[in-house]
N, C-alpha and C positions, 0 to 999 in steps of 0.2 A: 769590475770589483768582484772579489771572491768572499764567500762566507766560509770561515774556517771552523765553525762550530762552537759548542760550549765545552771548554776543556777543563781538566782538573787543575787545581792550584799547583804551581811550580812545574807544570808540564812543559815540554818542548814541542813546538809545532814548526812545520816548514811548508813553503809553497813557492811556485815559480810565477814570474810575471814577464811581460814582453814589452819591447820598444820597437817603433816603426817610423819610417821617414814619411814625408808628405804624400808619397804615392802608395803607402801601405807595405813597403818592403821592410823586412827585419834589418835593423841597424843597431850598432853598439852606441853607447852614450859617449858623447865627446866630453861631457862633464858628468861625473857620476851622481852628484847631489847627495843628499842624506836621507836614509829611510828612518822615519820616526813613528812613534806609537803614541796616540792620544787617549787618555783615560776619560771616559764620558762624564763621570760624576763631578769632576772639578777641573777638567781641561789640562791636566798635567801632561807635559810632553816627555816621553821616555825614549832614550837612545840606548840604554844598557841592555845587554843580552841579545843584540841584533847582529847577525852575520849576513852581509850582502856580498854575494859572489857574482860578478858580471860575466856575461856570455857563457854561462854554464847551465845547461849542457851544450848550448850552441849560440851562434851570433844572434844578438837581439833577444835571447832568452836567458833570464837571470834567476838565481836561486836565493831565497831569503829564509833564514832560520832564526826563530825567536825562542829564547830560553827564559821562561817567565820566573824562574827561580833566581835570576841574576839581579833583581832589584825589588825593593820593598813596595814599590808602587804597583807591582802586579798583585792585585788583591782579589780574593773571591767576592762574587756578588757584583761585579762591574762589567761593562762593555768597553771594547777597545777598537780603535780605528788605526790601520797601518797606512801611512801615506809617504809619497816621495816628495822631497822638498829641494827645489833649486837645481834640478838636473837640466842639462842642455842636450837636446836630441835633434839632429838634422838642423842645427842652427837656431833652434827655438828653446826658450826656457820653459820647463814643464814642471808643474806641481800637480800631483794626481793621487787619488785614493786607490790603494792597491788591494786592500782586504779588510775585513772586520772579523772579530771573534769576541767571545765572552769567557769569563772564568767563573765556573760554578754559578751561573746566573740564569739558567734555564731549568734547573732541577729543584728549585726551592719548594714547589707545591708537593712534589713527591717526598721530599725530605721531611716535610711537616707531618706526613701521614705515616711513612715507613720508619718510625722511630723504634728503638729497641722495645719500648713499652707496648707499642701497637703490635709489633711482630710477636711478642710474647703472648698477647691476648689472642691473636689469630691461632697461634700454636695450641693454646689451651682450649680453644673452641673445637678442636678435633675435627676440622672440616673434611679431611679425607674420609674419615669413618662415616660422617653424615652423608657425604656424597654417595658412598658405597651403599648405604641404607636406602637412599632415595632411588638409586638405580635398581636395587633389588625389588623395591616395592612397585616401581613403574614397570618393571620387566615381568612381574607376575600378577599381583593383585589388580592393578589398574588395567593392565592389558586384558585380563580375563573379564573384568567388568565391562570394558569397552566392547569386547566381543559379544557378551551377553546382551548388552543394550542394542547393538547392531542386529542381533538375531531377533530380538523382541519387536523391533520397529521396522524390520525389512518390508513387511507387507502393509504398512499403514497407508501408503499412497494408493495401492491397489484396492484397499478396503474403502477409502474415502472416495476415490474416483475424481474425475474432472468436475470442477464446480460443485463438489459434494454430491455427485450423482449416486455414489454408493451408499449414502446414509439413508437408513430407513426409519429411524426413530431418534429424534433429538430430545426426548423427554419432555415434550410439551412446547408450545409455541411461546416465544417471548412477546412482551407487550407490543414491541415495535412490529414484529411479524404479523400479529393479529390486526394491528391498525392497517397494515398494508393490504392484508386479505380483505378486511372490511371495505377499504377504499376501492379495491378491485370489484368486489361484489356490488357496491353502490353504483359504480360506473356501469357495470353490466346491466343492472336493473333500470338505470336511468337512460339506457340506450334505446332508441326507437326500434320497434319490431320491424324487421325488413318486410318488403312486399311479399316475398315467397320464403317464409321461414322453413327451416329443416323439418322434415317429416318426424312426427312424434316428439318433437322438442317442446320445451315449456313455452317457447315463443309461439309455436303453432297452436298449442292448446289455449293459451291466453287469448290469441287472436280469434279463435273460434268462439270463445265466450263473449268477447267484445263484439263480435259480428252480430250476435243475437240482439244487442241493444241498439244497433244502428238502423237508421231508416232504410238503408239499402241492404241490410242483412236479412238472413232467413227468419230471424225472430221478429223483426220489425215491431218493436214495442209501441212505437208511435201509432202504427196502423191499428194495433190491438186496442190501444187506448181510445181511438176514434170509434171503434165498434162497441166497446163497453160503455162509452159515454151515451150511446143511444138507448141504453136501458134506463127507463124512468122509474126509479124506486120511490118517487114521491107522488106519482099520479094514481088514478083509480084503477089503471089496468092491472098492476101487480100488487097494489097495496093490500087487497083482500087476501092474496096468497100469503104475504108476509104477516098478515094479522091472524093467519090460521084458518081462513075459510077454505072450503073444499075446492071451489072453482073460481076462475077469474075470466074476464073477457079481454082479449088483447085488442089492439087498435084495428085489427081487421075483422072484429066482431065474431071471432070464432072462440069456442069454449075449449078450455084445456084444464087438465088437472094440475095441482100444485107440483107434482113430480115432473109433468111435461114441461112446465115453465123452467124448472131448475135444469132439466136435461137440455133444453133449448139454449139456455145461457152458457152452459158448459160446452155444448157442441160448437158454439160459435168461436170458441178459443181452442179447444183440444181436438182439432181435426187430426186425421191420421198423418197428414203431412207435418203438422206441428210436432206430434208425438215422435215421428221418425227423426225429425231434426234434433229434438231434445235427447233422444236415445243416442244418436250419432255423436252428439257433443260430449258424451261421457262426463256429465257434470259431477256426479259423486266422485268419480276417479280423479278428476281435475282438482276438485276441492281438497281431497285427501292429499294429492300431490303438492299443492300449494302449502298446505299446513305442514307437511313434512319438510318442505324447503325452508319455511320460516323457522322451524324448530331444529333443523338438521345441524350436523357437525360439519364445519368448514375447515379445509386444510389446503395446503399447496403441495402438489406433487412435483418435486424438483428432479425426479428421474426422467421425466418426459422432456422433450425438446420441441417447442418452447415449454417453459413451466406452465402447469395447469392448475386452475382452481377447481377443487372437488367438493361437492356437497353430498353427504351421506345421511341416510336415515339415522336419527339420533341413537347412539349406542350400538350401531350395527356397522357392518362393512358394505351394506347395500348402497350403491351409488345412485344418486338422483340426477346430478348434473356434473359434467366435466367440460371445462371451457378453457381454451388457450388464453394465457395472460398477455396483455399488451400494455405498453406504456402510453403516456398521454399523446404521443405522436403516432400511435398505431403500430409501433415496432414490437415484435415479440420479445418477451422478457425471459432471459436465461441466466441471470445473475442477480446478486443481492443489491447491486448499486444502481439499478434502473430507476429513473424518475417516473413514478406511476401516476402522478397527478399534482395539481396545484390548486389550492383554495383561493377563490376570488370573492371578496366581500361583496354582497349584493348592493346594487346602487339604489 
């Protein structure tokens, strides 16, 4: 079956069709039969305007010409089927569809748009001039602006750097960033001091102070307490001294001045060894350092790899602490999406 297209009303169309025997060889028709045309809207069978020429241009190849101006049943807006009725080919009766076509039935959508009124409106719109104006603008003004934008933004990536490493000042930390820094600092402060802290680190200095309070430490406050508990401030040995008398007699029945008793009590604590230990502990320096840490400015240095928490003396650039940041699993932090901790409600 052939599709002959959507033709104009009263147009003439032609096509060729073939006949074959049972083995597929081209043969002529022993009975020609009749070529008819059926209009789809009402089933009208049309035979007018049809010319059927057998074996033209060759045996088994036939030419059919249809003149749609030959009958009033050929109307615009309809579909048509061309079929062979009652032919005998190689001893067999054959009825077969040969072709289909339509008359002005595939261009209705375009016809409803391209009316004379619509075409007049498009002409009045002066579209060619508008297109020329757009081409002129995009070829000069927009192009120059695009070039200027490209020039201005060409070095943004190099300035920002990977993961924002090129940024030096974000205009203050956001609430979320501050919370993350606080969480990191809290984690660092709640981490046990290692057995061998880094020299001159805050961990080493705090451990030195803590060592003075331990029974096994150089300060041994427990041992000091045992010695001072031996001083009897309620007995008669030193009561006279505390009352302002010139001399007292100690438990060994020896006479001493009030100044001697005071010196004796002080000497039992402030030995040279104790004073050397206190001097080495740098307590005033450590106390100032802890105070500066508590009041210091905290920030995150994202230019380092991994990122680092930095504590500076308040209002200055003097660094007190610089510590690598790690998430809750101990992995170094080098991006803003790292999970740095998880709150667990106390049981």
